[in-house]
C-alpha positions in Angstrom: -3.2 2.3 -23.1 -1.9 6.1 -22.1 -1.2 5.5 -18.7 -0.4 8.1 -15.9 1.1 6.4 -12.7 1.4 9.0 -9.7 4.1 8.0 -7.6 5.3 6.2 -10.5 8.9 7.0 -9.1 8.2 4.9 -5.9 8.4 1.2 -4.7 5.2 -0.1 -6.0 4.5 2.9 -8.7 8.1 1.9 -10.3 6.9 -1.7 -10.6 3.6 -0.8 -12.0 5.5 1.4 -14.5 7.9 -1.2 -15.6 5.2 -3.7 -16.5 3.5 -1.2 -18.3 6.2 -0.6 -20.8 7.2 -4.2 -20.8 4.1 -4.8 -22.7 4.0 -1.8 -24.9 1.9 0.7 -23.2 2.8 4.3 -23.1 3.6 5.7 -19.8 3.8 9.2 -17.9 4.8 9.0 -14.4 4.1 12.2 -11.8 5.8 12.5 -8.8 7.6 14.8 -6.5 11.0 13.5 -7.2 12.4 11.1 -10.1 14.2 8.1 -10.3 17.1 7.5 -12.8 15.3 4.2 -13.7 12.6 6.5 -15.2 15.0 7.6 -18.0 16.0 3.9 -18.5 12.7 3.0 -19.2 12.0 5.8 -21.7 8.8 7.2 -19.8 7.7 10.5 -19.7 8.3 12.0 -16.1 6.5 15.3 -14.9 7.5 16.7 -11.6 4.3 17.5 -9.6 2.5 17.4 -6.5 -1.3 15.6 -6.2 -2.1 18.6 -3.7 -1.6 20.9 -6.7 -4.9 20.9 -8.6 -3.1 22.3 -11.9 -0.3 19.8 -11.9 -3.0 17.1 -11.7 -4.8 18.3 -14.6 -1.8 19.0 -16.6 -0.8 15.5 -15.8 -3.8 14.1 -17.2 -3.8 15.6 -20.8 -4.0 12.8 -23.0 -4.2 9.9 -20.6 -6.7 7.1 -20.6 -6.2 5.2 -17.6 -4.4 6.7 -14.1 -2.8 4.5 -11.9 -3.1 6.5 -8.5 -0.4 4.9 -6.3 0.7 8.3 -4.9 0.2 8.4 -0.7 2.1 9.4 2.5 2.4 6.0 4.5 2.9 5.8 8.1 1.2 5.7 11.4 2.4 8.5 13.0 2.3 12.5 12.3 0.0 15.7 12.0 -3.6 14.8 10.5 -3.0 17.5 7.7 0.1 15.6 6.5 -2.1 12.5 5.9 -5.5 14.3 5.1 -4.1 16.7 2.2 -2.4 14.2 0.2 -4.1 10.8 0.8 -7.6 12.2 0.5 -7.4 15.6 -0.8 -4.8 14.5 -3.2 -7.0 11.8 -4.5 -9.8 14.5 -4.8 -7.6 16.4 -6.9 -6.7 13.7 -9.3 -10.5 12.3 -9.4 -11.4 16.1 -10.7 -8.8 16.2 -13.0 -9.7 13.0 -14.5 -13.6 13.8 -14.8 -12.2 17.1 -16.6 -10.1 15.2 -19.3 -13.1 12.7 -19.9 -10.5 10.0 -18.8 -12.3 6.9 -18.5 -10.3 4.4 -16.0 -9.2 4.9 -12.5 -7.2 2.5 -10.6 -6.7 3.5 -7.0 -4.1 1.9 -4.8 -5.9 1.5 -1.4 -5.2 -0.4 1.7 -6.7 -3.5 4.1 -6.3 -0.8 7.2 -9.0 1.2 5.8 -11.5 -1.4 7.5 -9.0 -2.5 10.1 -11.0 -2.2 13.6 -8.7 -3.6 16.1 -10.3 -7.2 15.9 -8.7 -10.1 14.4 -9.6 -10.1 10.6 -9.8 -13.8 9.4 -10.5 -14.5 5.9 -12.4 -11.2 5.4 -14.1 -10.3 2.4 -15.1 -7.2 0.9 -18.1 -7.2 2.5 -16.9 -6.2 6.0 -17.7 -2.4 6.8 -15.6 0.5 7.5 -14.8 1.2 11.4 -16.4 4.1 12.8 -13.1 5.1 14.6 -9.4 4.6 13.6 -5.8 4.7 15.7 -3.8 6.6 13.2 -4.6 8.7 10.5 -3.0 7.1 7.6 -6.0 4.5 7.4 -8.6 7.0 8.1 -7.3 9.3 5.1 -7.0 6.3 2.9 -10.5 5.3 3.4 -12.1 9.0 2.9 -10.2 8.4 -0.4 -11.5 5.3 -1.2 -15.0 6.0 -0.4 -14.4 9.5 -2.8 -13.2 6.8 -5.8 -15.9 4.7 -5.4 -18.4 7.3 -5.4 -16.9 8.9 -8.7 -17.5 5.7 -10.7 -19.8 6.6 -13.5 -19.2 10.5 -13.4 -18.5 11.8 -16.9 -17.6 8.2 -18.2 -15.2 7.2 -15.3 -14.9 4.2 -14.2 -13.2 3.5 -11.0 -11.6 0.4 -8.7 -10.1 0.6 -5.5 -7.3 -2.4 -4.8 -6.4 -3.1 -1.1 -2.4 -4.8 -1.1 -1.7 -6.2 2.3 1.7 -5.5 3.2 3.4 -5.1 0.2 7.3 -6.4 0.2 10.0 -7.4 -2.3 13.4 -5.8 -4.0 13.3 -1.9 -3.7 11.3 -1.8 -0.6 12.2 1.7 1.1 9.6 0.7 4.0 8.7 -2.4 5.6 11.7 -4.7 5.2 14.3 -1.7 5.7 12.6 -1.2 8.7 12.4 -4.6 10.3 16.0 -4.9 9.5 16.9 -1.6 11.2 15.1 -2.4 14.5 16.5 -6.0 14.6 20.1 -4.7 13.8 19.5 -2.0 16.8 18.2 -4.8 19.3 14.6 -2.7 19.4 12.5 -5.5 17.6 10.4 -7.6 19.8 7.7 -10.3 19.3 4.4 -8.9 20.1 1.7 -11.3 21.4 2.2 -15.2 21.5 3.3 -15.1 18.0 0.8 -17.4 16.5 -1.1 -14.7 14.6 -1.3 -15.1 10.7 -1.5 -12.3 8.2 -1.7 -11.7 4.7 1.3 -10.4 2.8 1.5 -9.0 -0.9 4.9 -9.8 -3.3 5.4 -6.1 -4.9 5.3 -7.5 -8.3 2.1 -9.6 -8.0 0.5 -6.4 -6.5 1.6 -4.2 -9.6 0.3 -7.2 -12.0 -3.0 -7.1 -10.2 -3.2 -3.2 -11.0 -2.8 -3.9 -14.7 -5.2 -6.9 -14.5 -8.0 -4.7 -13.0 -7.7 -2.1 -15.3 -7.8 -4.2 -18.7 -10.9 -5.4 -17.1 -12.5 -1.9 -16.3 -15.0 -0.2 -18.4 -18.6 1.4 -17.4 -20.9 -1.3 -15.9 -17.9 -3.9 -15.8 -17.8 -6.2 -12.5 -14.9 -3.9 -11.0 -16.2 -0.9 -11.4 -17.3 1.0 -8.3 -15.6 -1.7 -6.2 -12.8 -2.5 -3.9 -10.8 -5.3 -3.8 -8.4 -7.1 -1.3 -5.1 -8.3 -3.1 -2.7 -10.5 -1.4 -1.0 -14.0 -1.9 -3.7 -16.6 -1.3 -2.6 -18.5 1.9 -1.7 -16.8 4.9 1.6 -16.9 6.5 2.6 -16.9 10.1 3.9 -13.5 10.9 6.7 -13.9 13.5 8.2 -17.1 11.5 8.0 -14.8 8.3 10.1 -12.2 10.0 12.3 -14.6 11.3 13.0 -16.1 7.8 13.9 -12.5 6.6 16.2 -11.9 9.4 17.9 -15.2 8.5 18.4 -14.4 5.0 19.7 -11.1 6.4 22.4 -13.2 8.4 20.4 -12.2 11.6 19.5 -13.4 14.7 15.6 -14.5 14.9 13.4 -12.2 17.3 14.2 -13.1 21.1 12.8 -10.4 23.1 8.7 -10.7 23.9 6.0 -8.6 25.1 2.3 -9.6 25.4 -0.3 -7.7 23.5 -1.7 -6.0 26.3 1.5 -4.6 27.6 2.5 -3.6 24.1 -1.0 -1.6 23.7 -0.4 -0.2 27.2 3.0 1.1 26.1 1.8 2.5 23.1 -0.9 4.5 24.4 1.6 6.0 27.1 4.5 6.5 24.2 1.2 8.5 22.1 0.5 10.3 24.9 4.1 11.7 26.2 5.0 12.3 22.2 1.7 14.3 21.7 2.3 16.5 24.8 5.9 16.9 23.8 5.2 17.7 20.3 7.4 15.3 18.7 7.1 14.3 14.9 9.3 11.6 15.2 7.5 8.1 15.3 7.2 6.6 18.8 8.8 3.2 19.3 5.1 1.7 19.6 1.8 2.5 19.5 -1.8 1.0 19.6 -2.3 0.4 16.2 1.2 -1.2 15.5 0.7 -3.2 19.0 -2.6 -4.4 17.2 -0.9 -5.2 14.0 2.0 -6.9 15.2 0.2 -9.2 17.8 -3.0 -9.8 15.7 -4.2 -12.0 13.0 -5.4 -10.4 9.5 -5.7 -12.0 6.3 -8.2 -11.6 3.3 -10.0 -13.4 0.7 -9.2 -12.9 -2.9 -11.9 -14.9 -4.6 -13.6 -11.8 -6.0 -10.3 -10.4 -7.5 -9.9 -13.9 -9.1 -13.6 -13.7 -10.4 -13.9 -10.3 -11.7 -10.4 -9.9 -13.1 -8.6 -12.8 -13.1 -6.2 -11.8 -10.3 -3.4 -14.4 -9.8 0.1 -14.5 -8.4 2.8 -15.0 -11.0 5.5 -15.0 -8.8 5.6 -17.5 -5.9 6.7 -16.7 -2.5 9.7 -18.6 -2.1 10.9 -17.3 -5.7 9.7 -13.6 -4.1 12.0 -14.2 -1.1 15.0 -15.3 -3.4 14.8 -12.3 -5.5 14.6 -10.2 -2.3 17.8 -12.0 -0.8 20.7 -9.5 -2.1 18.6 -6.7 -0.5 18.5 -8.5 2.7 22.1 -9.2 2.7 23.0 -5.7 2.0 20.8 -4.3 4.5 21.6 -7.0 7.6 25.7 -5.9 7.0 
């Protein structure tokens, strides 16, 4: 495989790059910033922004499989920040693939593209997109996912979208560090009654799922033109999992509480104030965050198992063991 990994210097992208190199594939990484690990792996690095069509086309020359991981995450910020990268950047990559006659495109999506504010209890891929979104990240990722699936079959291109839920593991720069930071500052509180169940995804298993999907992707294959949830097979209690993380970091469990309704109201007020003042910093609470922290959202992965053999090679307990050095460092 001659693979291109967009965002390959980032959290998930770097794990995909490492797994490709480990099995002998040739890898090129396109990202805005370099990572010393890429030189250690001996992969080709091209500096580029997916908002730049010419950069996308240069990166795709000589490639047969694109892993499109690059995106802007977050739950707050202006529309254009998310739309230009998450949606238009994905369209740029798709157009470059069509021009270069690239046969395979694996897109990193998110379960949030179908999040409608209700509890999601073991949903499968038949669940529809909502009619509205509470923040720009899931909206722009949904538009991108639709474009990816619609591009399947164009000029020999086969596409698939993967929806990993709550990716965690060593080298995380988003989820775990933010949780630890909030706990250390005393700003982390339990939202809701604490019984909500969620799916989570250990990063090495998510990376492996991308390779598994690519290996089974070709015209008219089962994965072609479809989206798949990717997460561990059993859900966990969100707040018990967070307390486990905190304990391994040497911190106390979450003791402060707020009801789901009160958190949603606070989130709405915060959004209004931040918009009125033109503040770009993320509010301490938003409506979307209140729903995510208080509700249950876990997903079935049976289709991924059936269509491309998705499986978890690293158990959750082993993943936690591998994460412990990061947790202890963040907790000090």
